[in-house]
Residue, then its C-alpha position, 0 to 999 in steps of 0.5 A: m909311156q901309155l897315153r889313151l885318147r877319146l876323140g868323137h866315137t873313137t878311142v885311141s891308145f898309144l903305147a911305148d916300151s920306154y919314155v917318149p916326150w909328148d905334147h901335154k895339150l893332149s892331156a886334155f883329150c884323154c879318157p875320163a878314166e885316165a889320171s895321167v900318161d902313166t895310167a896303165f890299161d889293157e893295150h888290147g882292150d876297147a881301143d879303136f886305134v892302137y899306136t905303138i911307137h919306136l925310136a929308130q936309128q935310121i928309116h927307109v922306104r921299103e915299099n914301091c907303090l906311092l899313093r901321095e906325096t906332099r911337101f910334108f909326107k909320103v904315103y906308100t902301100d904294099g898291097a895291103h896296108e898303108v905306110w906314111y912317111y914324114t919328111f923335112p923340107d929337104g926330103q930327109i925321112y923323120a918318121c913313119c907310121r905303118e899299118e900292121a893290122a886293121g886298127h893297129f899301127s907302129i910309129h918309128y921316129l928318129q932317135d936323135l930327134k925325139d925331143y921334138l915329139a914334145g911340141n905341137v902335138t907332133l905325136f898326134y899328128l904322125a898317127a894321121l888320126e884326121y884321116r881315119m875318123i871317118k871310119k867311125g863315121d866322124m869328119i874333120l872340118h877345116s873351120s874356126y869352131i866357136l861356142d856362142q850361147d852353148k852352141a857351135i858355130l863353124f866358120t869355114a873357107p880356104s886358108g887365108t879367107g878370114k876364119s880366125t878373124q871372124a872367130h876373134l870378132w865374135q869373141d870380142a863383140r859377144g864374149s863367144q869362146i874359141i874352141n879351135g881356130d882350125r878344125a872341128l870334129l863333126q859327130k852325129g848324136n842320138d839327137g843330132w850333130y855335134a861339134g867336138g874339140w880336136p888336138m891340132s889347131g893350125s897356127s892358131g894354138i887354140s884347142t879346147p875339148h868342148l862338145a856342143p850342138i851345131r847351130a850352124v856352118v858358115v862359108l866365108s868369102q871377103s867382101s866390102q859389105n855383108l851379104g849371106h844367104r842360106l844354102t840349099a842341101e846340095e849347095s852346102f854339100d859342094s861347099l863343105k866337101q873341099e874342107i873335109v879332111l880324107r884320103p883322096w886316093s881312097s875310094a872307100d873313104i870318099a864313099l863314106v864322106g859323101k854319105h856322112l856329109r849329105d847326111f849332115c848337110g840335110d840336118i844342119p843350116v849352112y850359109a854363105y857369107a861375104c863380109r867385111k873384117d869388122a864387128s858389122a859382120v857379127t850383128d849382120l850375121l846374127d840377123i841372117l841366122d835368126c831369120 
């Protein structure tokens, strides 16, 4: 299997000696020259990240230094490189992603469970790419990304606040297109900041590889009336930094996010918007954005 993706400023290659199932949603994010998953290319070419996939009978933790533990993964280091171990709720390890050298990784996945690779962009998830994009100057923002009159509007807030609800309200009221229901790739071009699509989209299942200039970011909260205002650059930074994906144990990543996010907040208008969950939220926000 050979799969080559273009994500923001980053080219990613997945290689495998034998057939491995994969989610065909990823095909929309393939490099333009790639006709299919089987198209041949030079594995040592210009890819920024190269992942080699192996099926394994068993996977065991070999490192001693634990950096991060969540319900879904544990991150260890051997002092030089990181290894991400992916677990089921009962603690069983079903996959790991090992950094072999700069930009080169190996993914090991249990042979008996390989069919699960075909669902929910599992292969992409195992690569932990959203944590690595900052190395190329791109950031992943937890947000619903809509396309309205050829411009991107990003709704961000903690889970359960109503990002998806607002996106669907704009879709119903104005015919806006939902590009991603949960994430947006922030990348800077020669003429400003753009929002790009991202293969993973949370529970929304909506993911399209569309690039558009960013009109605004809207930080949502719930209210019985619609009230909003533009934030200062410093307020914008404080509001958005919690919703940017990064490795919190990496001081280098924290510094890079700080640098690029401050640049972003200096260029892109960010609004605080407390709102209702009905069509009035759309018209009232439009008035605020047009001021």
